[in-house]
N, CA and C atoms of all chains as a GROMACS GRO file, in nm:
protein
  633
    1MET      N    1  -0.911   1.935  13.349
    1MET     CA    2  -0.877   1.966  13.503
    1MET      C    3  -0.773   2.134  13.471
    2SER      N    4  -0.812   2.188  13.585
    2SER     CA    5  -0.725   2.343  13.584
    2SER      C    6  -0.574   2.327  13.605
    3PHE      N    7  -0.500   2.413  13.597
    3PHE     CA    8  -0.356   2.420  13.612
    3PHE      C    9  -0.323   2.384  13.770
    4ALA      N   10  -0.455   2.450  13.845
    4ALA     CA   11  -0.424   2.475  13.990
    4ALA      C   12  -0.444   2.315  14.029
    5GLU      N   13  -0.527   2.242  13.978
    5GLU     CA   14  -0.576   2.135  14.014
    5GLU      C   15  -0.445   2.026  13.980
    6VAL      N   16  -0.379   2.050  13.842
    6VAL     CA   17  -0.293   1.970  13.833
    6VAL      C   18  -0.154   1.983  13.922
    7LEU      N   19  -0.113   2.118  13.982
    7LEU     CA   20  -0.052   2.113  14.078
    7LEU      C   21  -0.085   2.052  14.200
    8ALA      N   22  -0.197   2.079  14.236
    8ALA     CA   23  -0.257   2.009  14.377
    8ALA      C   24  -0.201   1.869  14.386
    9ALA      N   25  -0.281   1.778  14.218
    9ALA     CA   26  -0.234   1.668  14.208
    9ALA      C   27  -0.123   1.581  14.221
   10ALA      N   28  -0.008   1.703  14.172
   10ALA     CA   29   0.143   1.676  14.155
   10ALA      C   30   0.193   1.653  14.308
   11ASN      N   31   0.130   1.720  14.417
   11ASN     CA   32   0.152   1.742  14.534
   11ASN      C   33   0.117   1.581  14.597
   12GLU      N   34   0.054   1.521  14.520
   12GLU     CA   35  -0.001   1.382  14.625
   12GLU      C   36   0.124   1.282  14.520
   13LEU      N   37   0.182   1.311  14.436
   13LEU     CA   38   0.272   1.211  14.384
   13LEU      C   39   0.400   1.213  14.472
   14THR      N   40   0.439   1.088  14.444
   14THR     CA   41   0.589   1.066  14.569
   14THR      C   42   0.727   1.123  14.489
   15ALA      N   43   0.809   1.123  14.575
   15ALA     CA   44   0.936   1.217  14.528
   15ALA      C   45   0.975   1.161  14.390
   16ASP      N   46   0.972   1.048  14.377
   16ASP     CA   47   1.020   0.960  14.239
   16ASP      C   48   0.965   1.036  14.168
   17GLU      N   49   0.817   1.006  14.188
   17GLU     CA   50   0.681   1.036  14.051
   17GLU      C   51   0.706   1.204  13.995
   18ARG      N   52   0.740   1.265  14.121
   18ARG     CA   53   0.751   1.420  14.078
   18ARG      C   54   0.886   1.466  14.004
   19ARG      N   55   1.027   1.400  14.031
   19ARG     CA   56   1.094   1.368  13.930
   19ARG      C   57   1.087   1.323  13.819
   20GLU      N   58   1.000   1.245  13.793
   20GLU     CA   59   0.975   1.205  13.666
   20GLU      C   60   0.881   1.312  13.601
   21LEU      N   61   0.818   1.348  13.658
   21LEU     CA   62   0.728   1.466  13.607
   21LEU      C   63   0.766   1.580  13.542
   22ALA      N   64   0.918   1.621  13.601
   22ALA     CA   65   0.958   1.721  13.607
   22ALA      C   66   1.069   1.701  13.476
   23ARG      N   67   1.119   1.551  13.481
   23ARG     CA   68   1.187   1.547  13.333
   23ARG      C   69   1.094   1.523  13.236
   24GLU      N   70   0.960   1.481  13.237
   24GLU     CA   71   0.895   1.451  13.106
   24GLU      C   72   0.809   1.629  13.095
   25LEU      N   73   0.800   1.702  13.147
   25LEU     CA   74   0.781   1.846  13.144
   25LEU      C   75   0.907   1.898  13.022
   26ARG      N   76   1.051   1.876  13.079
   26ARG     CA   77   1.152   1.897  13.023
   26ARG      C   78   1.115   1.864  12.872
   27GLU      N   79   1.094   1.739  12.831
   27GLU     CA   80   1.094   1.690  12.704
   27GLU      C   81   1.010   1.765  12.646
   28ILE      N   82   0.864   1.800  12.682
   28ILE     CA   83   0.755   1.836  12.642
   28ILE      C   84   0.795   1.971  12.592
   29ASP      N   85   0.817   2.066  12.681
   29ASP     CA   86   0.889   2.162  12.636
   29ASP      C   87   0.989   2.221  12.722
   30ARG      N   88   1.110   2.219  12.622
   30ARG     CA   89   1.259   2.237  12.670
   30ARG      C   90   1.276   2.343  12.754
   31GLU      N   91   1.173   2.457  12.698
   31GLU     CA   92   1.233   2.573  12.796
   31GLU      C   93   1.123   2.582  12.881
   32THR      N   94   1.050   2.513  12.963
   32THR     CA   95   0.958   2.523  13.064
   32THR      C   96   0.974   2.591  13.143
   33ASP      N   97   0.847   2.646  13.182
   33ASP     CA   98   0.879   2.755  13.293
   33ASP      C   99   0.953   2.740  13.405
   34ASP      N  100   1.064   2.797  13.470
   34ASP     CA  101   1.139   2.768  13.570
   34ASP      C  102   1.089   2.769  13.702
   35GLU      N  103   0.974   2.833  13.733
   35GLU     CA  104   0.895   2.808  13.860
   35GLU      C  105   0.824   2.705  13.840
   36LEU      N  106   0.763   2.653  13.761
   36LEU     CA  107   0.685   2.564  13.758
   36LEU      C  108   0.788   2.420  13.796
   37LEU      N  109   0.919   2.401  13.728
   37LEU     CA  110   1.015   2.304  13.771
   37LEU      C  111   1.046   2.325  13.911
   38ARG      N  112   1.066   2.437  13.947
   38ARG     CA  113   1.111   2.450  14.118
   38ARG      C  114   0.989   2.395  14.224
   39ARG      N  115   0.879   2.420  14.178
   39ARG     CA  116   0.734   2.394  14.247
   39ARG      C  117   0.754   2.251  14.230
   40LEU      N  118   0.780   2.189  14.139
   40LEU     CA  119   0.742   2.035  14.141
   40LEU      C  120   0.873   1.950  14.182
   41MET      N  121   0.994   1.999  14.180
   41MET     CA  122   1.081   1.905  14.249
   41MET      C  123   1.074   1.910  14.409
   42PRO      N  124   1.084   1.798  14.459
   42PRO     CA  125   1.072   1.733  14.619
   42PRO      C  126   1.146   1.843  14.694
   43ALA      N  127   1.074   1.840  14.778
   43ALA     CA  128   1.200   1.981  14.863
   43ALA      C  129   1.341   1.856  14.919
   44GLY      N  130   1.451   1.913  14.914
   44GLY     CA  131   1.555   1.832  14.984
   44GLY      C  132   1.618   1.767  14.894
   45SER      N  133   1.564   1.712  14.755
   45SER     CA  134   1.624   1.603  14.680
   45SER      C  135   1.708   1.698  14.575
   46GLU      N  136   1.793   1.586  14.577
   46GLU     CA  137   1.959   1.654  14.488
   46GLU      C  138   1.988   1.598  14.378
   47PHE      N  139   2.043   1.648  14.306
   47PHE     CA  140   2.133   1.604  14.191
   47PHE      C  141   2.241   1.572  14.180
   48GLU      N  142   2.272   1.424  14.254
   48GLU     CA  143   2.424   1.378  14.298
   48GLU      C  144   2.437   1.287  14.176
   49VAL      N  145   2.576   1.338  14.164
   49VAL     CA  146   2.669   1.292  14.046
   49VAL      C  147   2.802   1.346  14.075
   50TRP      N  148   2.921   1.305  14.086
   50TRP     CA  149   3.076   1.358  14.071
   50TRP      C  150   3.118   1.323  13.926
   51SER      N  151   3.158   1.404  13.882
   51SER     CA  152   3.257   1.359  13.754
   51SER      C  153   3.358   1.280  13.793
   52PRO      N  154   3.378   1.140  13.713
   52PRO     CA  155   3.479   1.081  13.714
   52PRO      C  156   3.559   1.112  13.652
   53TRP      N  157   3.649   1.239  13.702
   53TRP     CA  158   3.740   1.336  13.631
   53TRP      C  159   3.838   1.257  13.610
   54ASP      N  160   3.902   1.154  13.757
   54ASP     CA  161   4.021   1.077  13.761
   54ASP      C  162   4.025   0.941  13.716
   55ALA      N  163   3.911   0.883  13.632
   55ALA     CA  164   3.879   0.775  13.585
   55ALA      C  165   3.977   0.746  13.468
   56TYR      N  166   4.107   0.761  13.499
   56TYR     CA  167   4.196   0.760  13.402
   56TYR      C  168   4.245   0.614  13.340
   57GLU      N  169   4.225   0.501  13.446
   57GLU     CA  170   4.248   0.344  13.419
   57GLU      C  171   4.127   0.330  13.313
   58ALA      N  172   4.016   0.371  13.359
   58ALA     CA  173   3.871   0.319  13.261
   58ALA      C  174   3.881   0.387  13.133
   59ALA      N  175   3.972   0.537  13.128
   59ALA     CA  176   3.980   0.593  12.978
   59ALA      C  177   4.084   0.506  12.879
   60GLY      N  178   4.185   0.469  12.969
   60GLY     CA  179   4.291   0.375  12.931
   60GLY      C  180   4.202   0.259  12.816
   61VAL      N  181   4.120   0.224  12.922
   61VAL     CA  182   4.066   0.068  12.838
   61VAL      C  183   3.946   0.129  12.762
   62LEU      N  184   3.859   0.230  12.772
   62LEU     CA  185   3.789   0.277  12.649
   62LEU      C  186   3.894   0.283  12.548
   63GLN      N  187   3.996   0.373  12.526
   63GLN     CA  188   4.081   0.416  12.421
   63GLN      C  189   4.105   0.288  12.339
   64GLN      N  190   4.164   0.185  12.429
   64GLN     CA  191   4.210   0.054  12.364
   64GLN      C  192   4.119  -0.010  12.282
   65LEU      N  193   3.996  -0.001  12.365
   65LEU     CA  194   3.871  -0.101  12.289
   65LEU      C  195   3.857  -0.013  12.172
   66LEU      N  196   3.839   0.101  12.142
   66LEU     CA  197   3.815   0.173  12.028
   66LEU      C  198   3.944   0.168  11.920
   67GLU      N  199   4.069   0.152  11.976
   67GLU     CA  200   4.169   0.101  11.892
   67GLU      C  201   4.183  -0.010  11.798
   68GLN      N  202   4.123  -0.093  11.906
   68GLN     CA  203   4.074  -0.254  11.860
   68GLN      C  204   3.971  -0.259  11.750
   69GLU      N  205   3.881  -0.186  11.741
   69GLU     CA  206   3.797  -0.197  11.679
   69GLU      C  207   3.818  -0.133  11.531
   70ARG      N  208   3.878   0.021  11.534
   70ARG     CA  209   3.928   0.051  11.415
   70ARG      C  210   4.039   0.007  11.361
   71ALA      N  211   4.150  -0.099  11.418
   71ALA     CA  212   4.193  -0.196  11.361
   71ALA      C  213   4.138  -0.302  11.307
   72ALA      N  214   4.015  -0.358  11.347
   72ALA     CA  215   3.939  -0.475  11.308
   72ALA      C  216   3.884  -0.430  11.168
   73LYS      N  217   3.860  -0.322  11.152
   73LYS     CA  218   3.784  -0.248  11.004
   73LYS      C  219   3.872  -0.295  10.890
   74MET      N  220   2.618   1.828  10.537
   74MET     CA  221   2.631   1.752  10.675
   74MET      C  222   2.668   1.878  10.744
   75THR      N  223   2.582   1.886  10.833
   75THR     CA  224   2.633   2.004  10.945
   75THR      C  225   2.761   2.016  10.997
   76THR      N  226   2.802   2.144  11.010
   76THR     CA  227   2.963   2.162  11.044
   76THR      C  228   2.967   2.216  11.187
   77LEU      N  229   2.843   2.312  11.206
   77LEU     CA  230   2.878   2.363  11.358
   77LEU      C  231   2.733   2.378  11.385
   78PHE      N  232   2.644   2.365  11.545
   78PHE     CA  233   2.525   2.379  11.557
   78PHE      C  234   2.559   2.454  11.728
   79ALA      N  235   2.480   2.554  11.756
   79ALA     CA  236   2.461   2.600  11.859
   79ALA      C  237   2.337   2.554  11.925
   80PHE      N  238   2.349   2.510  12.048
   80PHE     CA  239   2.294   2.473  12.148
   80PHE      C  240   2.243   2.544  12.264
   81PRO      N  241   2.140   2.526  12.332
   81PRO     CA  242   2.101   2.611  12.475
   81PRO      C  243   2.127   2.559  12.547
   82TYR      N  244   2.170   2.630  12.661
   82TYR     CA  245   2.209   2.592  12.816
   82TYR      C  246   2.063   2.533  12.815
   83ARG      N  247   2.030   2.451  12.917
   83ARG     CA  248   1.898   2.381  12.945
   83ARG      C  249   1.873   2.385  13.100
   84PRO      N  250   1.715   2.439  13.132
   84PRO     CA  251   1.714   2.439  13.262
   84PRO      C  252   1.695   2.300  13.338
   85VAL      N  253   1.768   2.246  13.473
   85VAL     CA  254   1.744   2.145  13.491
   85VAL      C  255   1.707   2.170  13.666
   86PRO      N  256   1.589   2.129  13.716
   86PRO     CA  257   1.573   2.165  13.852
   86PRO      C  258   1.646   2.138  13.972
   87ILE      N  259   1.725   2.187  14.047
   87ILE     CA  260   1.788   2.147  14.157
   87ILE      C  261   1.730   2.199  14.280
   88PRO      N  262   1.781   2.138  14.430
   88PRO     CA  263   1.710   2.205  14.537
   88PRO      C  264   1.711   2.347  14.558
   89GLY      N  265   1.592   2.419  14.561
   89GLY     CA  266   1.601   2.538  14.564
   89GLY      C  267   1.614   2.659  14.453
   90GLY      N  268   1.579   2.587  14.323
   90GLY     CA  269   1.615   2.651  14.208
   90GLY      C  270   1.662   2.558  14.084
   91VAL      N  271   1.708   2.645  13.997
   91VAL     CA  272   1.714   2.591  13.866
   91VAL      C  273   1.825   2.606  13.824
   92ALA      N  274   1.894   2.484  13.785
   92ALA     CA  275   2.055   2.524  13.721
   92ALA      C  276   2.036   2.553  13.564
   93ARG      N  277   2.119   2.584  13.487
   93ARG     CA  278   2.129   2.566  13.360
   93ARG      C  279   2.243   2.525  13.318
   94VAL      N  280   2.226   2.387  13.219
   94VAL     CA  281   2.357   2.302  13.194
   94VAL      C  282   2.344   2.273  13.032
   95PRO      N  283   2.450   2.254  13.002
   95PRO     CA  284   2.499   2.184  12.855
   95PRO      C  285   2.446   2.036  12.836
   96LEU      N  286   2.315   2.038  12.808
   96LEU     CA  287   2.261   1.919  12.754
   96LEU      C  288   2.252   1.893  12.611
   97MET      N  289   2.333   1.783  12.584
   97MET     CA  290   2.314   1.770  12.386
   97MET      C  291   2.236   1.681  12.375
   98PRO      N  292   2.118   1.720  12.270
   98PRO     CA  293   2.049   1.583  12.244
   98PRO      C  294   2.123   1.507  12.126
   99LEU      N  295   2.093   1.374  12.140
   99LEU     CA  296   2.137   1.296  12.056
   99LEU      C  297   2.089   1.143  12.065
  100ARG      N  298   2.102   1.059  11.961
  100ARG     CA  299   2.078   0.960  11.928
  100ARG      C  300   2.157   0.873  11.968
  101LEU      N  301   2.146   0.729  12.041
  101LEU     CA  302   2.215   0.637  12.014
  101LEU      C  303   2.171   0.484  11.953
  102TYR      N  304   2.242   0.434  11.892
  102TYR     CA  305   2.210   0.301  11.814
  102TYR      C  306   2.255   0.163  11.861
  103ASN      N  307   2.168   0.114  11.890
  103ASN     CA  308   2.252  -0.017  11.931
  103ASN      C  309   2.130  -0.146  11.828
  104GLY      N  310   2.164  -0.148  11.709
  104GLY     CA  311   2.074  -0.269  11.685
  104GLY      C  312   1.966  -0.220  11.630
  105ALA      N  313   1.841  -0.253  11.691
  105ALA     CA  314   1.701  -0.215  11.652
  105ALA      C  315   1.659  -0.057  11.748
  106ALA      N  316   1.751  -0.063  11.836
  106ALA     CA  317   1.705   0.054  11.927
  106ALA      C  318   1.808   0.170  11.930
  107TRP      N  319   1.729   0.280  11.908
  107TRP     CA  320   1.783   0.387  11.897
  107TRP      C  321   1.708   0.510  11.967
  108PRO      N  322   1.732   0.499  12.079
  108PRO     CA  323   1.650   0.605  12.161
  108PRO      C  324   1.720   0.730  12.156
  109ASP      N  325   1.638   0.852  12.167
  109ASP     CA  326   1.656   0.997  12.167
  109ASP      C  327   1.704   1.045  12.310
  110VAL      N  328   1.824   1.094  12.315
  110VAL     CA  329   1.864   1.101  12.473
  110VAL      C  330   1.906   1.221  12.530
  111ASP      N  331   1.965   1.296  12.638
  111ASP     CA  332   2.035   1.430  12.662
  111ASP      C  333   2.141   1.364  12.723
  112GLY      N  334   2.262   1.420  12.681
  112GLY     CA  335   2.383   1.407  12.729
  112GLY      C  336   2.456   1.521  12.785
  113LEU      N  337   2.494   1.508  12.919
  113LEU     CA  338   2.533   1.620  12.988
  113LEU      C  339   2.675   1.625  12.959
  114ILE      N  340   2.702   1.755  12.894
  114ILE     CA  341   2.863   1.792  12.841
  114ILE      C  342   2.949   1.804  12.952
  115ASP      N  343   3.019   1.727  12.981
  115ASP     CA  344   3.113   1.709  13.130
  115ASP      C  345   3.279   1.744  13.070
  116SER      N  346   3.314   1.855  13.076
  116SER     CA  347   3.476   1.861  13.041
  116SER      C  348   3.552   1.810  13.096
  117GLY      N  349   3.499   1.800  13.239
  117GLY     CA  350   3.611   1.764  13.353
  117GLY      C  351   3.567   1.573  13.399
  118ALA      N  352   3.508   1.500  13.306
  118ALA     CA  353   3.484   1.348  13.322
  118ALA      C  354   3.610   1.314  13.225
  119ALA      N  355   3.667   1.237  13.276
  119ALA     CA  356   3.769   1.139  13.213
  119ALA      C  357   3.716   1.057  13.076
  120VAL      N  358   3.555   0.993  13.124
  120VAL     CA  359   3.490   0.901  13.045
  120VAL      C  360   3.380   0.963  13.030
  121SER      N  361   3.294   0.920  12.910
  121SER     CA  362   3.141   0.924  12.921
  121SER      C  363   3.098   0.814  12.980
  122VAL      N  364   3.010   0.846  13.044
  122VAL     CA  365   2.905   0.740  13.133
  122VAL      C  366   2.776   0.741  13.088
  123LEU      N  367   2.757   0.624  13.087
  123LEU     CA  368   2.608   0.539  13.037
  123LEU      C  369   2.520   0.503  13.180
  124PRO      N  370   2.395   0.541  13.201
  124PRO     CA  371   2.345   0.529  13.318
  124PRO      C  372   2.268   0.394  13.278
  125PHE      N  373   2.279   0.312  13.378
  125PHE     CA  374   2.231   0.166  13.387
  125PHE      C  375   2.105   0.149  13.323
  126ASP      N  376   1.991   0.234  13.313
  126ASP     CA  377   1.882   0.218  13.276
  126ASP      C  378   1.859   0.249  13.133
  127MET      N  379   1.955   0.362  13.082
  127MET     CA  380   1.934   0.409  12.941
  127MET      C  381   2.035   0.273  12.864
  128GLY      N  382   2.113   0.197  12.911
  128GLY     CA  383   2.178   0.075  12.854
  128GLY      C  384   2.064  -0.008  12.829
  129ALA      N  385   1.935  -0.053  12.933
  129ALA     CA  386   1.895  -0.090  12.912
  129ALA      C  387   1.785  -0.099  12.816
  130ARG      N  388   1.765   0.043  12.812
  130ARG     CA  389   1.647   0.081  12.715
  130ARG      C  390   1.714   0.065  12.543
  131LEU      N  391   1.846   0.056  12.549
  131LEU     CA  392   1.934   0.029  12.451
  131LEU      C  393   1.937  -0.122  12.399
  132GLY      N  394   1.897  -0.231  12.501
  132GLY     CA  395   1.871  -0.371  12.474
  132GLY      C  396   1.980  -0.431  12.511
  133LEU      N  397   2.100  -0.374  12.551
  133LEU     CA  398   2.210  -0.397  12.595
  133LEU      C  399   2.211  -0.515  12.730
  134ASP      N  400   2.309  -0.583  12.736
  134ASP     CA  401   2.288  -0.703  12.807
  134ASP      C  402   2.390  -0.728  12.909
  135TRP      N  403   2.396  -0.701  13.028
  135TRP     CA  404   2.489  -0.634  13.141
  135TRP      C  405   2.567  -0.770  13.150
  136ASP      N  406   2.519  -0.912  13.143
  136ASP     CA  407   2.579  -0.985  13.161
  136ASP      C  408   2.690  -1.048  13.068
  137ALA      N  409   2.587  -0.985  12.945
  137ALA     CA  410   2.690  -1.032  12.809
  137ALA      C  411   2.836  -0.944  12.794
  138GLU      N  412   2.817  -0.804  12.858
  138GLU     CA  413   2.933  -0.728  12.820
  138GLU      C  414   3.041  -0.802  12.920
  139PRO      N  415   3.116  -0.835  12.873
  139PRO     CA  416   3.262  -0.907  12.884
  139PRO      C  417   3.369  -0.790  12.987
  140LEU      N  418   3.390  -0.643  12.928
  140LEU     CA  419   3.492  -0.564  12.966
  140LEU      C  420   3.427  -0.473  13.105
  141SER      N  421   3.485  -0.505  13.203
  141SER     CA  422   3.467  -0.431  13.362
  141SER      C  423   3.541  -0.362  13.372
  142ILE      N  424   3.515  -0.210  13.383
  142ILE     CA  425   3.600  -0.117  13.425
  142ILE      C  426   3.596  -0.024  13.549
  143ARG      N  427   3.654   0.048  13.605
  143ARG     CA  428   3.634   0.079  13.756
  143ARG      C  429   3.649   0.245  13.712
  144LEU      N  430   3.510   0.260  13.765
  144LEU     CA  431   3.471   0.408  13.794
  144LEU      C  432   3.548   0.499  13.880
  145THR      N  433   3.534   0.610  13.912
  145THR     CA  434   3.569   0.718  14.016
  145THR      C  435   3.478   0.762  14.107
  146GLY      N  436   3.525   0.867  14.201
  146GLY     CA  437   3.434   0.939  14.296
  146GLY      C  438   3.310   0.847  14.330
  147ASN      N  439   3.158   0.886  14.359
  147ASN     CA  440   3.050   0.840  14.383
  147ASN      C  441   3.006   0.721  14.259
  148LEU      N  442   3.080   0.748  14.173
  148LEU     CA  443   3.046   0.623  14.044
  148LEU      C  444   3.129   0.512  14.111
  149ALA      N  445   3.209   0.508  14.158
  149ALA     CA  446   3.299   0.423  14.196
  149ALA      C  447   3.217   0.308  14.283
  150SER      N  448   3.087   0.311  14.338
  150SER     CA  449   3.015   0.244  14.415
  150SER      C  450   2.962   0.120  14.339
  151GLN      N  451   2.949   0.154  14.218
  151GLN     CA  452   2.880   0.065  14.155
  151GLN      C  453   2.961  -0.023  14.012
  152PRO      N  454   2.965  -0.117  13.958
  152PRO     CA  455   3.040  -0.175  13.863
  152PRO      C  456   2.998  -0.086  13.754
  153ALA      N  457   3.126  -0.146  13.637
  153ALA     CA  458   3.060  -0.028  13.502
  153ALA      C  459   3.136  -0.148  13.397
  154LYS      N  460   3.086  -0.162  13.298
  154LYS     CA  461   3.140  -0.247  13.168
  154LYS      C  462   3.163  -0.113  13.060
  155ALA      N  463   3.290  -0.150  12.989
  155ALA     CA  464   3.320  -0.088  12.873
  155ALA      C  465   3.225  -0.127  12.736
  156ILE      N  466   3.215  -0.037  12.669
  156ILE     CA  467   3.083  -0.043  12.531
  156ILE      C  468   3.120   0.042  12.466
  157ILE      N  469   3.089   0.054  12.340
  157ILE     CA  470   3.108   0.141  12.200
  157ILE      C  471   2.958   0.130  12.145
  158LEU      N  472   2.930   0.269  12.143
  158LEU     CA  473   2.783   0.276  12.054
  158LEU      C  474   2.803   0.362  11.930
  159THR      N  475   2.725   0.337  11.812
  159THR     CA  476   2.707   0.453  11.741
  159THR      C  477   2.652   0.557  11.792
  160ALA      N  478   2.665   0.700  11.747
  160ALA     CA  479   2.578   0.807  11.812
  160ALA      C  480   2.589   0.891  11.687
  161GLU      N  481   2.459   0.948  11.709
  161GLU     CA  482   2.426   1.071  11.585
  161GLU      C  483   2.368   1.203  11.656
  162ALA      N  484   2.413   1.300  11.593
  162ALA     CA  485   2.371   1.428  11.667
  162ALA      C  486   2.326   1.534  11.584
  163ASN      N  487   2.196   1.562  11.560
  163ASN     CA  488   2.189   1.727  11.483
  163ASN      C  489   2.229   1.718  11.347
  164GLY      N  490   2.268   1.626  11.307
  164GLY     CA  491   2.286   1.611  11.152
  164GLY      C  492   2.442   1.590  11.147
  165PHE      N  493   2.460   1.572  11.234
  165PHE     CA  494   2.637   1.556  11.214
  165PHE      C  495   2.641   1.415  11.168
  166ALA      N  496   2.772   1.350  11.118
  166ALA     CA  497   2.795   1.204  11.112
  166ALA      C  498   2.775   1.140  11.183
  167PRO      N  499   2.729   0.986  11.210
  167PRO     CA  500   2.769   0.934  11.297
  167PRO      C  501   2.867   0.904  11.352
  168VAL      N  502   2.913   0.880  11.474
  168VAL     CA  503   3.030   0.829  11.559
  168VAL      C  504   3.050   0.727  11.623
  169ARG      N  505   3.164   0.678  11.665
  169ARG     CA  506   3.143   0.546  11.757
  169ARG      C  507   3.171   0.634  11.895
  170LEU      N  508   3.131   0.588  11.972
  170LEU     CA  509   3.110   0.650  12.085
  170LEU      C  510   3.150   0.560  12.210
  171SER      N  511   3.272   0.565  12.327
  171SER     CA  512   3.274   0.502  12.410
  171SER      C  513   3.210   0.511  12.550
  172PHE      N  514   3.203   0.437  12.622
  172PHE     CA  515   3.124   0.443  12.752
  172PHE      C  516   3.130   0.390  12.871
  173ALA      N  517   3.153   0.398  12.964
  173ALA     CA  518   3.155   0.326  13.084
  173ALA      C  519   2.996   0.313  13.137
  174TRP      N  520   2.989   0.200  13.105
  174TRP     CA  521   2.830   0.166  13.101
  174TRP      C  522   2.815   0.101  13.289
  175SER      N  523   2.725   0.231  13.361
  175SER     CA  524   2.751   0.198  13.501
  175SER      C  525   2.600   0.135  13.503
  176ARG      N  526   2.649   0.072  13.662
  176ARG     CA  527   2.504   0.005  13.688
  176ARG      C  528   2.397   0.072  13.759
  177MET      N  529   2.475   0.197  13.791
  177MET     CA  530   2.411   0.316  13.859
  177MET      C  531   2.280   0.354  13.770
  178THR      N  532   2.160   0.396  13.829
  178THR     CA  533   2.059   0.495  13.790
  178THR      C  534   2.008   0.576  13.843
  179GLY      N  535   1.934   0.650  13.767
  179GLY     CA  536   1.913   0.820  13.818
  179GLY      C  537   2.056   0.924  13.800
  180ILE      N  538   2.121   0.865  13.693
  180ILE     CA  539   2.252   0.973  13.715
  180ILE      C  540   2.193   1.007  13.495
  181PRO      N  541   2.286   1.131  13.526
  181PRO     CA  542   2.241   1.150  13.361
  181PRO      C  543   2.365   1.071  13.296
  182LEU      N  544   2.340   1.095  13.179
  182LEU     CA  545   2.442   1.051  13.046
  182LEU      C  546   2.563   1.136  13.063
  183LEU      N  547   2.658   1.113  13.089
  183LEU     CA  548   2.761   1.218  13.064
  183LEU      C  549   2.852   1.203  12.948
  184LEU      N  550   2.931   1.332  12.887
  184LEU     CA  551   2.996   1.322  12.760
  184LEU      C  552   3.089   1.364  12.805
  185GLY      N  553   3.240   1.261  12.821
  185GLY     CA  554   3.341   1.289  12.879
  185GLY      C  555   3.431   1.312  12.814
  186GLN      N  556   3.574   1.330  12.843
  186GLN     CA  557   3.703   1.354  12.710
  186GLN      C  558   3.715   1.203  12.661
  187THR      N  559   3.684   1.096  12.695
  187THR     CA  560   3.737   0.988  12.606
  187THR      C  561   3.566   0.878  12.591
  188ASN      N  562   3.536   0.925  12.446
  188ASN     CA  563   3.595   0.964  12.391
  188ASN      C  564   3.533   1.086  12.335
  189PHE      N  565   3.428   1.160  12.356
  189PHE     CA  566   3.320   1.259  12.329
  189PHE      C  567   3.434   1.409  12.253
  190PHE      N  568   3.506   1.409  12.321
  190PHE     CA  569   3.566   1.553  12.310
  190PHE      C  570   3.726   1.512  12.214
  191ASP      N  571   3.725   1.374  12.184
  191ASP     CA  572   3.830   1.340  12.076
  191ASP      C  573   3.728   1.340  11.919
  192GLU      N  574   3.609   1.343  11.934
  192GLU     CA  575   3.532   1.342  11.812
  192GLU      C  576   3.449   1.463  11.790
  193PHE      N  577   3.473   1.557  11.895
  193PHE     CA  578   3.353   1.696  11.883
  193PHE      C  579   3.444   1.826  11.965
  194ASP      N  580   3.461   1.925  11.883
  194ASP     CA  581   3.495   2.054  11.954
  194ASP      C  582   3.396   2.104  12.024
  195ILE      N  583   3.404   2.145  12.149
  195ILE     CA  584   3.286   2.221  12.222
  195ILE      C  585   3.343   2.365  12.236
  196CYS      N  586   3.238   2.455  12.245
  196CYS     CA  587   3.256   2.611  12.313
  196CYS      C  588   3.192   2.627  12.343
  197PHE      N  589   3.190   2.661  12.519
  197PHE     CA  590   3.068   2.713  12.608
  197PHE      C  591   3.074   2.852  12.584
  198ARG      N  592   2.947   2.874  12.640
  198ARG     CA  593   2.948   3.018  12.566
  198ARG      C  594   2.836   3.049  12.680
  199ARG      N  595   2.854   3.027  12.798
  199ARG     CA  596   2.760   3.039  12.900
  199ARG      C  597   2.694   3.165  12.920
  200THR      N  598   2.771   3.260  12.903
  200THR     CA  599   2.743   3.422  12.901
  200THR      C  600   2.630   3.476  12.833
  201ARG      N  601   2.628   3.350  12.670
  201ARG     CA  602   2.533   3.369  12.590
  201ARG      C  603   2.423   3.245  12.631
  202GLY      N  604   2.447   3.187  12.696
  202GLY     CA  605   2.328   3.083  12.728
  202GLY      C  606   2.347   2.992  12.617
  203GLN      N  607   2.446   2.960  12.538
  203GLN     CA  608   2.460   2.846  12.461
  203GLN      C  609   2.589   2.786  12.447
  204PHE      N  610   2.608   2.674  12.406
  204PHE     CA  611   2.717   2.637  12.338
  204PHE      C  612   2.729   2.546  12.226
  205THR      N  613   2.847   2.570  12.148
  205THR     CA  614   2.866   2.542  12.006
  205THR      C  615   2.928   2.386  12.007
  206VAL      N  616   2.880   2.288  11.895
  206VAL     CA  617   2.943   2.175  11.884
  206VAL      C  618   3.000   2.175  11.709
  207ALA      N  619   3.087   2.133  11.715
  207ALA     CA  620   3.153   2.076  11.579
  207ALA      C  621   3.201   1.967  11.580
  208PRO      N  622   3.185   1.868  11.481
  208PRO     CA  623   3.264   1.787  11.454
  208PRO      C  624   3.432   1.757  11.425
  209ARG      N  625   3.477   1.678  11.482
  209ARG     CA  626   3.626   1.649  11.443
  209ARG      C  627   3.632   1.729  11.312
  210THR      N  628   3.779   1.803  11.302
  210THR     CA  629   3.816   1.793  11.141
  210THR      C  630   3.949   1.701  11.103
  211PRO      N  631   3.937   1.654  11.009
  211PRO     CA  632   4.064   1.556  10.963
  211PRO      C  633   4.188   1.611  10.998
   0.00000   0.00000   0.00000
């Protein structure tokens, strides 16, 4: 299969499959060509996550858990 | 034992382009499961976040984890559990890292202040396309 055929076949994949393919390619070659990644990404897809910058309550619980583990050793 | 290591910023596809982000390869351990994963070093995150699917790959049992915690932002829409895992990266000595194991999937593994930044000193050198990681010194 030629590279052009691979790209054409990639267009037949679902948005989720194309995202997965892009992730797999990154694993194969962590310096994968930027243009290839751009072409594989489904249009309009977003990488949505907000940092839990103010999750201080959760941080306190995790800190306590770590301290309990250290104390138990 | 390795004391300092430089990692490259890695390309991540985003709508209309590619972003370069500080992704750190590491291995997480939970008994017989030890997947190699990439963690997004997020100095703005109060905690580290483990996506649900990654926890499942580690063999974690959601129902068996007793301690629920609450995340914020868009991660607040899903429940989370408090867990501690052993992590090893690039020849560094293994460390115990705490995570908020989120029920959410399709998100990156976040390495945040508690307690990733308690265990490692990070220096971002984006202008040089790299960041350095050094284990905490006594």
